[in-house]
All heavy atoms as a GROMACS GRO file, in nm:
protein
  605
    1MET      N    1   7.282  -0.658 -14.122
    1MET     CA    2   7.336  -0.789 -14.156
    1MET      C    3   7.455  -0.824 -14.067
    1MET      O    4   7.464  -0.936 -14.020
    1MET     CB    5   7.377  -0.784 -14.304
    1MET     CG    6   7.383  -0.914 -14.371
    1MET     SD    7   7.221  -0.992 -14.372
    1MET     CE    8   7.258  -1.128 -14.470
    2GLU      N    9   7.541  -0.725 -14.046
    2GLU     CA   10   7.659  -0.747 -13.962
    2GLU      C   11   7.618  -0.777 -13.817
    2GLU      O   12   7.680  -0.860 -13.750
    2GLU     CB   13   7.752  -0.624 -13.967
    2GLU     CG   14   7.884  -0.641 -13.895
    2GLU     CD   15   7.975  -0.747 -13.954
    2GLU    OE1   16   7.971  -0.770 -14.077
    2GLU    OE2   17   8.049  -0.809 -13.876
    3GLY      N   18   7.513  -0.712 -13.772
    3GLY     CA   19   7.462  -0.736 -13.636
    3GLY      C   20   7.412  -0.879 -13.618
    3GLY      O   21   7.433  -0.939 -13.513
    4LEU      N   22   7.347  -0.931 -13.721
    4LEU     CA   23   7.298  -1.069 -13.713
    4LEU      C   24   7.413  -1.168 -13.708
    4LEU      O   25   7.408  -1.267 -13.636
    4LEU     CB   26   7.208  -1.100 -13.833
    4LEU     CG   27   7.072  -1.032 -13.833
    4LEU    CD1   28   6.997  -1.063 -13.963
    4LEU    CD2   29   6.990  -1.074 -13.714
    5LYS      N   30   7.520  -1.141 -13.784
    5LYS     CA   31   7.637  -1.229 -13.783
    5LYS      C   32   7.703  -1.229 -13.646
    5LYS      O   33   7.738  -1.335 -13.593
    5LYS     CB   34   7.737  -1.186 -13.889
    5LYS     CG   35   7.858  -1.278 -13.899
    5LYS     CD   36   7.953  -1.232 -14.007
    5LYS     CE   37   8.074  -1.318 -14.023
    5LYS     NZ   38   8.132  -1.375 -13.906
    6ARG      N   39   7.716  -1.110 -13.586
    6ARG     CA   40   7.775  -1.100 -13.452
    6ARG      C   41   7.688  -1.175 -13.350
    6ARG      O   42   7.738  -1.245 -13.263
    6ARG     CB   43   7.790  -0.954 -13.411
    6ARG     CG   44   7.927  -0.896 -13.440
    6ARG     CD   45   7.950  -0.766 -13.365
    6ARG     NE   46   7.843  -0.669 -13.381
    6ARG     CZ   47   7.840  -0.574 -13.474
    6ARG    NH1   48   7.939  -0.560 -13.558
    6ARG    NH2   49   7.737  -0.491 -13.482
    7GLU      N   50   7.559  -1.157 -13.363
    7GLU     CA   51   7.467  -1.225 -13.270
    7GLU      C   52   7.476  -1.376 -13.285
    7GLU      O   53   7.481  -1.450 -13.187
    7GLU     CB   54   7.323  -1.179 -13.294
    7GLU     CG   55   7.225  -1.235 -13.192
    7GLU     CD   56   7.085  -1.180 -13.211
    7GLU    OE1   57   7.068  -1.074 -13.272
    7GLU    OE2   58   6.992  -1.246 -13.161
    8ARG      N   59   7.481  -1.424 -13.409
    8ARG     CA   60   7.493  -1.568 -13.435
    8ARG      C   61   7.625  -1.621 -13.381
    8ARG      O   62   7.630  -1.726 -13.316
    8ARG     CB   63   7.482  -1.596 -13.585
    8ARG     CG   64   7.479  -1.746 -13.616
    8ARG     CD   65   7.480  -1.775 -13.764
    8ARG     NE   66   7.610  -1.730 -13.815
    8ARG     CZ   67   7.630  -1.683 -13.938
    8ARG    NH1   68   7.530  -1.674 -14.022
    8ARG    NH2   69   7.749  -1.645 -13.976
    9ASP      N   70   7.735  -1.546 -13.404
    9ASP     CA   71   7.865  -1.588 -13.352
    9ASP      C   72   7.864  -1.590 -13.199
    9ASP      O   73   7.922  -1.680 -13.136
    9ASP     CB   74   7.976  -1.496 -13.403
    9ASP     CG   75   8.002  -1.511 -13.552
    9ASP    OD1   76   7.952  -1.610 -13.612
    9ASP    OD2   77   8.068  -1.424 -13.610
   10GLY      N   78   7.800  -1.492 -13.138
   10GLY     CA   79   7.789  -1.488 -12.992
   10GLY      C   80   7.711  -1.606 -12.939
   10GLY      O   81   7.748  -1.666 -12.838
   11LEU      N   82   7.602  -1.641 -13.008
   11LEU     CA   83   7.523  -1.757 -12.966
   11LEU      C   84   7.602  -1.886 -12.982
   11LEU      O   85   7.592  -1.976 -12.899
   11LEU     CB   86   7.393  -1.763 -13.046
   11LEU     CG   87   7.289  -1.656 -13.012
   11LEU    CD1   88   7.171  -1.666 -13.107
   11LEU    CD2   89   7.245  -1.667 -12.868
   12ALA      N   90   7.682  -1.895 -13.086
   12ALA     CA   91   7.764  -2.014 -13.107
   12ALA      C   92   7.866  -2.026 -12.994
   12ALA      O   93   7.892  -2.136 -12.944
   12ALA     CB   94   7.834  -2.007 -13.242
   13THR      N   95   7.924  -1.914 -12.953
   13THR     CA   96   8.020  -1.916 -12.843
   13THR      C   97   7.952  -1.959 -12.713
   13THR      O   98   8.006  -2.041 -12.638
   13THR     CB   99   8.083  -1.776 -12.825
   13THR    OG1  100   8.150  -1.740 -12.945
   13THR    CG2  101   8.182  -1.773 -12.711
   14VAL      N  102   7.834  -1.906 -12.688
   14VAL     CA  103   7.759  -1.944 -12.568
   14VAL      C  104   7.727  -2.093 -12.574
   14VAL      O  105   7.739  -2.164 -12.474
   14VAL     CB  106   7.631  -1.860 -12.555
   14VAL    CG1  107   7.538  -1.915 -12.447
   14VAL    CG2  108   7.666  -1.714 -12.525
   15ASP      N  109   7.687  -2.142 -12.689
   15ASP     CA  110   7.655  -2.283 -12.704
   15ASP      C  111   7.778  -2.370 -12.678
   15ASP      O  112   7.767  -2.474 -12.611
   15ASP     CB  113   7.598  -2.312 -12.844
   15ASP     CG  114   7.553  -2.456 -12.858
   15ASP    OD1  115   7.465  -2.498 -12.780
   15ASP    OD2  116   7.607  -2.526 -12.946
   16GLN      N  117   7.893  -2.329 -12.729
   16GLN     CA  118   8.016  -2.405 -12.705
   16GLN      C  119   8.049  -2.410 -12.556
   16GLN      O  120   8.087  -2.514 -12.503
   16GLN     CB  121   8.133  -2.345 -12.782
   16GLN     CG  122   8.125  -2.366 -12.932
   16GLN     CD  123   8.232  -2.288 -13.007
   16GLN    OE1  124   8.297  -2.200 -12.951
   16GLN    NE2  125   8.248  -2.318 -13.135
   17ARG      N  126   8.034  -2.297 -12.489
   17ARG     CA  127   8.060  -2.294 -12.344
   17ARG      C  128   7.961  -2.383 -12.270
   17ARG      O  129   7.997  -2.455 -12.176
   17ARG     CB  130   8.049  -2.151 -12.292
   17ARG     CG  131   8.162  -2.062 -12.335
   17ARG     CD  132   8.144  -1.923 -12.280
   17ARG     NE  133   8.243  -1.832 -12.336
   17ARG     CZ  134   8.232  -1.702 -12.336
   17ARG    NH1  135   8.125  -1.644 -12.282
   17ARG    NH2  136   8.326  -1.626 -12.388
   18TYR      N  137   7.835  -2.377 -12.312
   18TYR     CA  138   7.732  -2.461 -12.251
   18TYR      C  139   7.766  -2.609 -12.270
   18TYR      O  140   7.758  -2.688 -12.175
   18TYR     CB  141   7.596  -2.428 -12.313
   18TYR     CG  142   7.488  -2.526 -12.276
   18TYR    CD1  143   7.426  -2.523 -12.152
   18TYR    CD2  144   7.449  -2.625 -12.367
   18TYR    CE1  145   7.328  -2.613 -12.118
   18TYR    CE2  146   7.351  -2.717 -12.333
   18TYR     CZ  147   7.290  -2.710 -12.208
   18TYR     OH  148   7.194  -2.801 -12.176
   19GLN      N  149   7.805  -2.647 -12.391
   19GLN     CA  150   7.839  -2.786 -12.419
   19GLN      C  151   7.959  -2.832 -12.336
   19GLN      O  152   7.960  -2.944 -12.283
   19GLN     CB  153   7.866  -2.807 -12.568
   19GLN     CG  154   7.743  -2.793 -12.656
   19GLN     CD  155   7.636  -2.894 -12.625
   19GLN    OE1  156   7.663  -3.008 -12.587
   19GLN    NE2  157   7.510  -2.852 -12.636
   20ALA      N  158   8.059  -2.746 -12.323
   20ALA     CA  159   8.177  -2.780 -12.243
   20ALA      C  160   8.139  -2.798 -12.096
   20ALA      O  161   8.183  -2.893 -12.030
   20ALA     CB  162   8.284  -2.673 -12.258
   21GLN      N  163   8.056  -2.707 -12.044
   21GLN     CA  164   8.011  -2.717 -11.905
   21GLN      C  165   7.928  -2.843 -11.886
   21GLN      O  166   7.942  -2.913 -11.784
   21GLN     CB  167   7.931  -2.592 -11.866
   21GLN     CG  168   7.879  -2.593 -11.724
   21GLN     CD  169   7.988  -2.584 -11.619
   21GLN    OE1  170   8.102  -2.549 -11.649
   21GLN    NE2  171   7.954  -2.617 -11.497
   22LEU      N  172   7.842  -2.874 -11.982
   22LEU     CA  173   7.760  -2.993 -11.974
   22LEU      C  174   7.847  -3.119 -11.969
   22LEU      O  175   7.822  -3.210 -11.889
   22LEU     CB  176   7.664  -2.999 -12.094
   22LEU     CG  177   7.569  -3.118 -12.099
   22LEU    CD1  178   7.476  -3.120 -11.978
   22LEU    CD2  179   7.487  -3.112 -12.228
   23GLN      N  180   7.951  -3.124 -12.050
   23GLN     CA  181   8.041  -3.240 -12.049
   23GLN      C  182   8.112  -3.252 -11.914
   23GLN      O  183   8.127  -3.363 -11.861
   23GLN     CB  184   8.143  -3.229 -12.161
   23GLN     CG  185   8.085  -3.253 -12.299
   23GLN     CD  186   8.186  -3.233 -12.410
   23GLN    OE1  187   8.292  -3.176 -12.390
   23GLN    NE2  188   8.152  -3.280 -12.529
   24ARG      N  189   8.155  -3.139 -11.857
   24ARG     CA  190   8.220  -3.143 -11.726
   24ARG      C  191   8.123  -3.194 -11.619
   24ARG      O  192   8.159  -3.277 -11.534
   24ARG     CB  193   8.272  -3.005 -11.688
   24ARG     CG  194   8.399  -2.965 -11.760
   24ARG     CD  195   8.463  -2.841 -11.702
   24ARG     NE  196   8.380  -2.721 -11.716
   24ARG     CZ  197   8.380  -2.642 -11.823
   24ARG    NH1  198   8.459  -2.668 -11.926
   24ARG    NH2  199   8.302  -2.536 -11.827
   25LEU      N  200   7.998  -3.147 -11.624
   25LEU     CA  201   7.899  -3.190 -11.526
   25LEU      C  202   7.864  -3.338 -11.543
   25LEU      O  203   7.845  -3.410 -11.444
   25LEU     CB  204   7.773  -3.104 -11.537
   25LEU     CG  205   7.789  -2.960 -11.488
   25LEU    CD1  206   7.663  -2.880 -11.522
   25LEU    CD2  207   7.818  -2.954 -11.340
   26GLU      N  208   7.856  -3.384 -11.666
   26GLU     CA  209   7.828  -3.526 -11.690
   26GLU      C  210   7.941  -3.613 -11.638
   26GLU      O  211   7.918  -3.718 -11.577
   26GLU     CB  212   7.804  -3.552 -11.838
   26GLU     CG  213   7.669  -3.499 -11.885
   26GLU     CD  214   7.651  -3.509 -12.036
   26GLU    OE1  215   7.751  -3.519 -12.110
   26GLU    OE2  216   7.535  -3.503 -12.081
   27ALA      N  217   8.067  -3.570 -11.657
   27ALA     CA  218   8.181  -3.644 -11.606
   27ALA      C  219   8.179  -3.645 -11.453
   27ALA      O  220   8.206  -3.747 -11.389
   27ALA     CB  221   8.312  -3.584 -11.658
   28GLN      N  222   8.145  -3.532 -11.393
   28GLN     CA  223   8.138  -3.524 -11.247
   28GLN      C  224   8.026  -3.615 -11.196
   28GLN      O  225   8.045  -3.685 -11.095
   28GLN     CB  226   8.113  -3.380 -11.203
   28GLN     CG  227   8.110  -3.362 -11.053
   28GLN     CD  228   8.085  -3.218 -11.013
   28GLN    OE1  229   8.044  -3.134 -11.094
   28GLN    NE2  230   8.110  -3.186 -10.888
   29ALA      N  231   7.913  -3.616 -11.263
   29ALA     CA  232   7.802  -3.702 -11.222
   29ALA      C  233   7.842  -3.849 -11.230
   29ALA      O  234   7.807  -3.928 -11.142
   29ALA     CB  235   7.680  -3.675 -11.310
   30GLU      N  236   7.917  -3.885 -11.332
   30GLU     CA  237   7.962  -4.023 -11.346
   30GLU      C  238   8.058  -4.060 -11.232
   30GLU      O  239   8.047  -4.168 -11.173
   30GLU     CB  240   8.031  -4.041 -11.481
   30GLU     CG  241   8.060  -4.185 -11.515
   30GLU     CD  242   8.112  -4.201 -11.657
   30GLU    OE1  243   8.061  -4.133 -11.748
   30GLU    OE2  244   8.205  -4.281 -11.675
   31ARG      N  245   8.149  -3.969 -11.198
   31ARG     CA  246   8.242  -3.994 -11.086
   31ARG      C  247   8.165  -4.008 -10.955
   31ARG      O  248   8.194  -4.096 -10.873
   31ARG     CB  249   8.346  -3.884 -11.075
   31ARG     CG  250   8.451  -3.886 -11.183
   31ARG     CD  251   8.566  -3.791 -11.155
   31ARG     NE  252   8.526  -3.653 -11.133
   31ARG     CZ  253   8.507  -3.562 -11.228
   31ARG    NH1  254   8.523  -3.594 -11.355
   31ARG    NH2  255   8.472  -3.439 -11.197
   32LEU      N  256   8.066  -3.922 -10.935
   32LEU     CA  257   7.986  -3.929 -10.812
   32LEU      C  258   7.905  -4.058 -10.805
   32LEU      O  259   7.893  -4.119 -10.699
   32LEU     CB  260   7.894  -3.807 -10.802
   32LEU     CG  261   7.964  -3.675 -10.770
   32LEU    CD1  262   7.865  -3.559 -10.783
   32LEU    CD2  263   8.026  -3.676 -10.632
   33GLN      N  264   7.851  -4.101 -10.918
   33GLN     CA  265   7.775  -4.226 -10.918
   33GLN      C  266   7.865  -4.344 -10.886
   33GLN      O  267   7.827  -4.434 -10.812
   33GLN     CB  268   7.705  -4.247 -11.054
   33GLN     CG  269   7.613  -4.368 -11.054
   33GLN     CD  270   7.502  -4.356 -10.951
   33GLN    OE1  271   7.428  -4.259 -10.950
   33GLN    NE2  272   7.490  -4.455 -10.864
   34THR      N  273   7.987  -4.343 -10.938
   34THR     CA  274   8.083  -4.448 -10.906
   34THR      C  275   8.114  -4.447 -10.757
   34THR      O  276   8.119  -4.552 -10.693
   34THR     CB  277   8.213  -4.430 -10.988
   34THR    OG1  278   8.180  -4.440 -11.126
   34THR    CG2  279   8.317  -4.533 -10.953
   35ARG      N  280   8.131  -4.328 -10.702
   35ARG     CA  281   8.159  -4.316 -10.559
   35ARG      C  282   8.041  -4.367 -10.477
   35ARG      O  283   8.060  -4.439 -10.377
   35ARG     CB  284   8.188  -4.170 -10.525
   35ARG     CG  285   8.232  -4.149 -10.384
   35ARG     CD  286   8.280  -4.007 -10.363
   35ARG     NE  287   8.310  -3.984 -10.225
   35ARG     CZ  288   8.317  -3.867 -10.168
   35ARG    NH1  289   8.298  -3.758 -10.239
   35ARG    NH2  290   8.344  -3.854 -10.041
   36ILE      N  291   7.919  -4.333 -10.517
   36ILE     CA  292   7.799  -4.381 -10.448
   36ILE      C  293   7.793  -4.533 -10.454
   36ILE      O  294   7.767  -4.600 -10.353
   36ILE     CB  295   7.672  -4.319 -10.509
   36ILE    CG1  296   7.662  -4.172 -10.472
   36ILE    CG2  297   7.546  -4.394 -10.464
   36ILE    CD1  298   7.558  -4.094 -10.551
   37ASP      N  299   7.817  -4.590 -10.572
   37ASP     CA  300   7.815  -4.736 -10.587
   37ASP      C  301   7.918  -4.801 -10.495
   37ASP      O  302   7.889  -4.902 -10.430
   37ASP     CB  303   7.841  -4.775 -10.732
   37ASP     CG  304   7.728  -4.735 -10.825
   37ASP    OD1  305   7.617  -4.702 -10.777
   37ASP    OD2  306   7.752  -4.733 -10.948
   38ASN      N  307   8.038  -4.744 -10.490
   38ASN     CA  308   8.143  -4.799 -10.404
   38ASN      C  309   8.105  -4.790 -10.257
   38ASN      O  310   8.129  -4.884 -10.179
   38ASN     CB  311   8.276  -4.728 -10.428
   38ASN     CG  312   8.335  -4.761 -10.563
   38ASN    OD1  313   8.301  -4.859 -10.626
   38ASN    ND2  314   8.424  -4.675 -10.610
   39LEU      N  315   8.045  -4.678 -10.217
   39LEU     CA  316   8.002  -4.663 -10.078
   39LEU      C  317   7.889  -4.760 -10.043
   39LEU      O  318   7.887  -4.816  -9.932
   39LEU     CB  319   7.958  -4.519 -10.052
   39LEU     CG  320   8.070  -4.416 -10.046
   39LEU    CD1  321   8.012  -4.274 -10.044
   39LEU    CD2  322   8.160  -4.438  -9.927
   40GLU      N  323   7.799  -4.784 -10.136
   40GLU     CA  324   7.692  -4.881 -10.112
   40GLU      C  325   7.749  -5.021 -10.098
   40GLU      O  326   7.704  -5.098 -10.012
   40GLU     CB  327   7.588  -4.875 -10.224
   40GLU     CG  328   7.501  -4.751 -10.217
   40GLU     CD  329   7.405  -4.737 -10.334
   40GLU    OE1  330   7.423  -4.806 -10.437
   40GLU    OE2  331   7.311  -4.656 -10.322
   41ASP      N  332   7.847  -5.055 -10.181
   41ASP     CA  333   7.913  -5.185 -10.169
   41ASP      C  334   7.983  -5.198 -10.033
   41ASP      O  335   7.975  -5.303  -9.967
   41ASP     CB  336   8.015  -5.205 -10.281
   41ASP     CG  337   7.953  -5.222 -10.418
   41ASP    OD1  338   7.829  -5.245 -10.425
   41ASP    OD2  339   8.026  -5.213 -10.518
   42GLU      N  340   8.050  -5.092  -9.990
   42GLU     CA  341   8.119  -5.093  -9.862
   42GLU      C  342   8.019  -5.105  -9.747
   42GLU      O  343   8.042  -5.177  -9.651
   42GLU     CB  344   8.204  -4.966  -9.847
   42GLU     CG  345   8.280  -4.956  -9.718
   42GLU     CD  346   8.396  -5.053  -9.705
   42GLU    OE1  347   8.422  -5.131  -9.798
   42GLU    OE2  348   8.462  -5.050  -9.600
   43ARG      N  349   7.907  -5.036  -9.757
   43ARG     CA  350   7.804  -5.045  -9.653
   43ARG      C  351   7.750  -5.188  -9.643
   43ARG      O  352   7.734  -5.242  -9.533
   43ARG     CB  353   7.689  -4.949  -9.684
   43ARG     CG  354   7.577  -4.955  -9.579
   43ARG     CD  355   7.471  -4.852  -9.607
   43ARG     NE  356   7.413  -4.865  -9.737
   43ARG     CZ  357   7.298  -4.929  -9.762
   43ARG    NH1  358   7.230  -4.984  -9.664
   43ARG    NH2  359   7.251  -4.935  -9.885
   44ALA      N  360   7.727  -5.251  -9.757
   44ALA     CA  361   7.677  -5.389  -9.757
   44ALA      C  362   7.781  -5.482  -9.694
   44ALA      O  363   7.746  -5.570  -9.614
   44ALA     CB  364   7.644  -5.434  -9.899
   45ARG      N  365   7.907  -5.461  -9.727
   45ARG     CA  366   8.014  -5.545  -9.671
   45ARG      C  367   8.022  -5.527  -9.520
   45ARG      O  368   8.031  -5.624  -9.444
   45ARG     CB  369   8.149  -5.510  -9.736
   45ARG     CG  370   8.264  -5.600  -9.691
   45ARG     CD  371   8.399  -5.549  -9.736
   45ARG     NE  372   8.439  -5.426  -9.670
   45ARG     CZ  373   8.483  -5.419  -9.543
   45ARG    NH1  374   8.493  -5.527  -9.470
   45ARG    NH2  375   8.518  -5.303  -9.491
   46LEU      N  376   8.015  -5.402  -9.475
   46LEU     CA  377   8.023  -5.375  -9.331
   46LEU      C  378   7.900  -5.428  -9.257
   46LEU      O  379   7.912  -5.476  -9.143
   46LEU     CB  380   8.040  -5.225  -9.306
   46LEU     CG  381   8.175  -5.167  -9.346
   46LEU    CD1  382   8.173  -5.015  -9.337
   46LEU    CD2  383   8.287  -5.225  -9.262
   47THR      N  384   7.784  -5.422  -9.321
   47THR     CA  385   7.664  -5.478  -9.259
   47THR      C  386   7.679  -5.628  -9.240
   47THR      O  387   7.645  -5.682  -9.134
   47THR     CB  388   7.539  -5.446  -9.345
   47THR    OG1  389   7.526  -5.304  -9.354
   47THR    CG2  390   7.413  -5.507  -9.287
   48GLN      N  391   7.732  -5.696  -9.342
   48GLN     CA  392   7.755  -5.840  -9.331
   48GLN      C  393   7.855  -5.871  -9.221
   48GLN      O  394   7.837  -5.965  -9.143
   48GLN     CB  395   7.805  -5.897  -9.466
   48GLN     CG  396   7.700  -5.903  -9.572
   48GLN     CD  397   7.589  -6.000  -9.535
   48GLN    OE1  398   7.612  -6.103  -9.475
   48GLN    NE2  399   7.467  -5.963  -9.570
   49GLU      N  400   7.960  -5.792  -9.214
   49GLU     CA  401   8.061  -5.812  -9.110
   49GLU      C  402   8.001  -5.790  -8.971
   49GLU      O  403   8.026  -5.867  -8.878
   49GLU     CB  404   8.178  -5.716  -9.132
   49GLU     CG  405   8.295  -5.740  -9.039
   49GLU     CD  406   8.413  -5.649  -9.070
   49GLU    OE1  407   8.431  -5.610  -9.187
   49GLU    OE2  408   8.487  -5.619  -8.976
   50LEU      N  409   7.918  -5.687  -8.956
   50LEU     CA  410   7.853  -5.661  -8.829
   50LEU      C  411   7.761  -5.775  -8.790
   50LEU      O  412   7.760  -5.818  -8.673
   50LEU     CB  413   7.775  -5.529  -8.837
   50LEU     CG  414   7.704  -5.485  -8.710
   50LEU    CD1  415   7.802  -5.462  -8.596
   50LEU    CD2  416   7.623  -5.358  -8.737
   51MET      N  417   7.684  -5.825  -8.883
   51MET     CA  418   7.595  -5.937  -8.854
   51MET      C  419   7.674  -6.060  -8.811
   51MET      O  420   7.635  -6.132  -8.720
   51MET     CB  421   7.506  -5.969  -8.974
   51MET     CG  422   7.408  -5.856  -9.011
   51MET     SD  423   7.307  -5.800  -8.873
   51MET     CE  424   7.210  -5.944  -8.844
   52SER      N  425   7.786  -6.082  -8.876
   52SER     CA  426   7.873  -6.194  -8.839
   52SER      C  427   7.925  -6.177  -8.697
   52SER      O  428   7.928  -6.272  -8.618
   52SER     CB  429   7.990  -6.204  -8.938
   52SER     OG  430   8.080  -6.303  -8.898
   53LEU      N  431   7.964  -6.054  -8.663
   53LEU     CA  432   8.012  -6.029  -8.528
   53LEU      C  433   7.900  -6.048  -8.425
   53LEU      O  434   7.924  -6.101  -8.315
   53LEU     CB  435   8.070  -5.887  -8.518
   53LEU     CG  436   8.203  -5.866  -8.593
   53LEU    CD1  437   8.239  -5.719  -8.594
   53LEU    CD2  438   8.313  -5.949  -8.530
   54TYR      N  439   7.779  -6.005  -8.457
   54TYR     CA  440   7.666  -6.027  -8.367
   54TYR      C  441   7.641  -6.176  -8.345
   54TYR      O  442   7.615  -6.220  -8.233
   54TYR     CB  443   7.538  -5.962  -8.421
   54TYR     CG  444   7.524  -5.814  -8.392
   54TYR    CD1  445   7.473  -5.728  -8.489
   54TYR    CD2  446   7.559  -5.760  -8.269
   54TYR    CE1  447   7.458  -5.592  -8.463
   54TYR    CE2  448   7.544  -5.625  -8.242
   54TYR     CZ  449   7.494  -5.542  -8.340
   54TYR     OH  450   7.479  -5.408  -8.314
   55ARG      N  451   7.650  -6.254  -8.453
   55ARG     CA  452   7.630  -6.398  -8.439
   55ARG      C  453   7.738  -6.459  -8.351
   55ARG      O  454   7.710  -6.542  -8.266
   55ARG     CB  455   7.628  -6.465  -8.577
   55ARG     CG  456   7.496  -6.447  -8.652
   55ARG     CD  457   7.487  -6.536  -8.775
   55ARG     NE  458   7.583  -6.498  -8.877
   55ARG     CZ  459   7.565  -6.402  -8.967
   55ARG    NH1  460   7.453  -6.334  -8.969
   55ARG    NH2  461   7.657  -6.376  -9.057
   56ARG      N  462   7.862  -6.417  -8.373
   56ARG     CA  463   7.972  -6.469  -8.290
   56ARG      C  464   7.952  -6.430  -8.144
   56ARG      O  465   7.976  -6.510  -8.054
   56ARG     CB  466   8.107  -6.415  -8.339
   56ARG     CG  467   8.154  -6.484  -8.466
   56ARG     CD  468   8.285  -6.432  -8.518
   56ARG     NE  469   8.388  -6.421  -8.415
   56ARG     CZ  470   8.494  -6.341  -8.424
   56ARG    NH1  471   8.512  -6.268  -8.533
   56ARG    NH2  472   8.583  -6.336  -8.329
   57LEU      N  473   7.908  -6.308  -8.120
   57LEU     CA  474   7.883  -6.262  -7.983
   57LEU      C  475   7.772  -6.345  -7.919
   57LEU      O  476   7.784  -6.388  -7.804
   57LEU     CB  477   7.847  -6.115  -7.982
   57LEU     CG  478   7.817  -6.053  -7.845
   57LEU    CD1  479   7.940  -6.062  -7.754
   57LEU    CD2  480   7.773  -5.909  -7.861
   58ALA      N  481   7.666  -6.368  -7.994
   58ALA     CA  482   7.555  -6.448  -7.941
   58ALA      C  483   7.600  -6.590  -7.910
   58ALA      O  484   7.557  -6.649  -7.811
   58ALA     CB  485   7.440  -6.450  -8.041
   59ASP      N  486   7.690  -6.644  -7.992
   59ASP     CA  487   7.739  -6.780  -7.970
   59ASP      C  488   7.830  -6.789  -7.848
   59ASP      O  489   7.841  -6.895  -7.786
   59ASP     CB  490   7.816  -6.830  -8.092
   59ASP     CG  491   7.726  -6.855  -8.212
   59ASP    OD1  492   7.602  -6.863  -8.193
   59ASP    OD2  493   7.778  -6.866  -8.325
   60THR      N  494   7.894  -6.680  -7.811
   60THR     CA  495   7.990  -6.684  -7.700
   60THR      C  496   7.935  -6.624  -7.571
   60THR      O  497   8.000  -6.633  -7.468
   60THR     CB  498   8.120  -6.608  -7.737
   60THR    OG1  499   8.087  -6.473  -7.767
   60THR    CG2  500   8.188  -6.674  -7.856
   61THR      N  501   7.816  -6.562  -7.577
   61THR     CA  502   7.757  -6.500  -7.458
   61THR      C  503   7.678  -6.606  -7.384
   61THR      O  504   7.589  -6.668  -7.442
   61THR     CB  505   7.665  -6.383  -7.497
   61THR    OG1  506   7.741  -6.289  -7.571
   61THR    CG2  507   7.608  -6.316  -7.374
   62PRO      N  508   7.709  -6.630  -7.255
   62PRO     CA  509   7.634  -6.732  -7.180
   62PRO      C  510   7.488  -6.691  -7.162
   62PRO      O  511   7.456  -6.573  -7.154
   62PRO     CB  512   7.705  -6.737  -7.044
   62PRO     CG  513   7.788  -6.614  -7.036
   62PRO     CD  514   7.810  -6.565  -7.176
   63ALA      N  515   7.403  -6.787  -7.159
   63ALA     CA  516   7.260  -6.761  -7.142
   63ALA      C  517   7.233  -6.725  -6.997
   63ALA      O  518   7.302  -6.770  -6.906
   63ALA     CB  519   7.180  -6.884  -7.182
   64SER      N  520   7.130  -6.646  -6.978
   64SER     CA  521   7.089  -6.611  -6.842
   64SER      C  522   7.006  -6.726  -6.785
   64SER      O  523   6.978  -6.825  -6.853
   64SER     CB  524   7.009  -6.481  -6.844
   64SER     OG  525   6.889  -6.501  -6.914
   65SER      N  526   6.963  -6.710  -6.663
   65SER     CA  527   6.888  -6.818  -6.598
   65SER      C  528   6.755  -6.846  -6.667
   65SER      O  529   6.700  -6.954  -6.653
   65SER     CB  530   6.865  -6.784  -6.450
   65SER     OG  531   6.792  -6.663  -6.441
   66ASP      N  532   6.702  -6.748  -6.741
   66ASP     CA  533   6.574  -6.772  -6.809
   66ASP      C  534   6.593  -6.831  -6.949
   66ASP      O  535   6.499  -6.846  -7.025
   66ASP     CB  536   6.490  -6.644  -6.816
   66ASP     CG  537   6.557  -6.532  -6.893
   66ASP    OD1  538   6.666  -6.554  -6.950
   66ASP    OD2  539   6.501  -6.421  -6.896
   67GLY      N  540   6.717  -6.863  -6.985
   67GLY     CA  541   6.745  -6.927  -7.113
   67GLY      C  542   6.767  -6.832  -7.228
   67GLY      O  543   6.802  -6.874  -7.338
   68LYS      N  544   6.748  -6.703  -7.204
   68LYS     CA  545   6.770  -6.604  -7.310
   68LYS      C  546   6.914  -6.555  -7.303
   68LYS      O  547   6.971  -6.545  -7.194
   68LYS     CB  548   6.675  -6.486  -7.293
   68LYS     CG  549   6.529  -6.523  -7.308
   68LYS     CD  550   6.441  -6.402  -7.287
   68LYS     CE  551   6.295  -6.441  -7.295
   68LYS     NZ  552   6.208  -6.329  -7.261
   69PRO      N  553   6.972  -6.522  -7.416
   69PRO     CA  554   7.110  -6.472  -7.410
   69PRO      C  555   7.117  -6.338  -7.336
   69PRO      O  556   7.022  -6.260  -7.341
   69PRO     CB  557   7.150  -6.452  -7.557
   69PRO     CG  558   7.036  -6.499  -7.639
   69PRO     CD  559   6.921  -6.531  -7.548
   70ASN      N  560   7.223  -6.319  -7.264
   70ASN     CA  561   7.244  -6.192  -7.195
   70ASN      C  562   7.281  -6.086  -7.296
   70ASN      O  563   7.357  -6.110  -7.389
   70ASN     CB  564   7.356  -6.203  -7.092
   70ASN     CG  565   7.316  -6.284  -6.971
   70ASN    OD1  566   7.202  -6.278  -6.928
   70ASN    ND2  567   7.409  -6.360  -6.917
   71ALA      N  568   7.228  -5.967  -7.276
   71ALA     CA  569   7.266  -5.854  -7.362
   71ALA      C  570   7.402  -5.805  -7.317
   71ALA      O  571   7.432  -5.804  -7.197
   71ALA     CB  572   7.162  -5.743  -7.350
   72PRO      N  573   7.487  -5.767  -7.411
   72PRO     CA  574   7.617  -5.714  -7.370
   72PRO      C  575   7.597  -5.587  -7.289
   72PRO      O  576   7.501  -5.514  -7.309
   72PRO     CB  577   7.689  -5.684  -7.500
   72PRO     CG  578   7.592  -5.706  -7.610
   72PRO     CD  579   7.469  -5.770  -7.552
   73GLU      N  580   7.686  -5.565  -7.194
   73GLU     CA  581   7.674  -5.448  -7.108
   73GLU      C  582   7.697  -5.322  -7.189
   73GLU      O  583   7.782  -5.317  -7.277
   73GLU     CB  584   7.777  -5.454  -6.996
   73GLU     CG  585   7.749  -5.565  -6.898
   73GLU     CD  586   7.852  -5.568  -6.787
   73GLU    OE1  587   7.944  -5.482  -6.785
   73GLU    OE2  588   7.843  -5.657  -6.704
   74SER      N  589   7.618  -5.219  -7.157
   74SER     CA  590   7.638  -5.088  -7.222
   74SER      C  591   7.758  -5.022  -7.162
   74SER      O  592   7.788  -5.040  -7.044
   74SER     CB  593   7.515  -5.000  -7.200
   74SER     OG  594   7.402  -5.061  -7.253
   75ARG      N  595   7.824  -4.946  -7.244
   75ARG     CA  596   7.944  -4.877  -7.194
   75ARG      C  597   7.920  -4.729  -7.189
   75ARG      O  598   7.848  -4.670  -7.253
   75ARG     CB  599   8.063  -4.903  -7.285
   75ARG     CG  600   8.100  -5.049  -7.276
   75ARG     CD  601   8.225  -5.078  -7.349
   75ARG     NE  602   8.250  -5.222  -7.335
   75ARG     CZ  603   8.361  -5.278  -7.365
   75ARG    NH1  604   8.459  -5.208  -7.408
   75ARG    NH2  605   8.376  -5.406  -7.350
   0.00000   0.00000   0.00000
């Protein structure tokens, strides 16, 4: 009988540790998801900014003799 009580108490302790670890992992997952969301927002913002810069470049780059815009020189 005493052995069963010790085993039950041991399982309860393991369960408590498991629950605490699970809560820590869930909190970490939430922080990571927030970070991912923020990075995706930043990527979208930077993509829009890049497209705007490309449009400005196209508007300021003189056309070649064939009427097509000149590609910027590679560096």
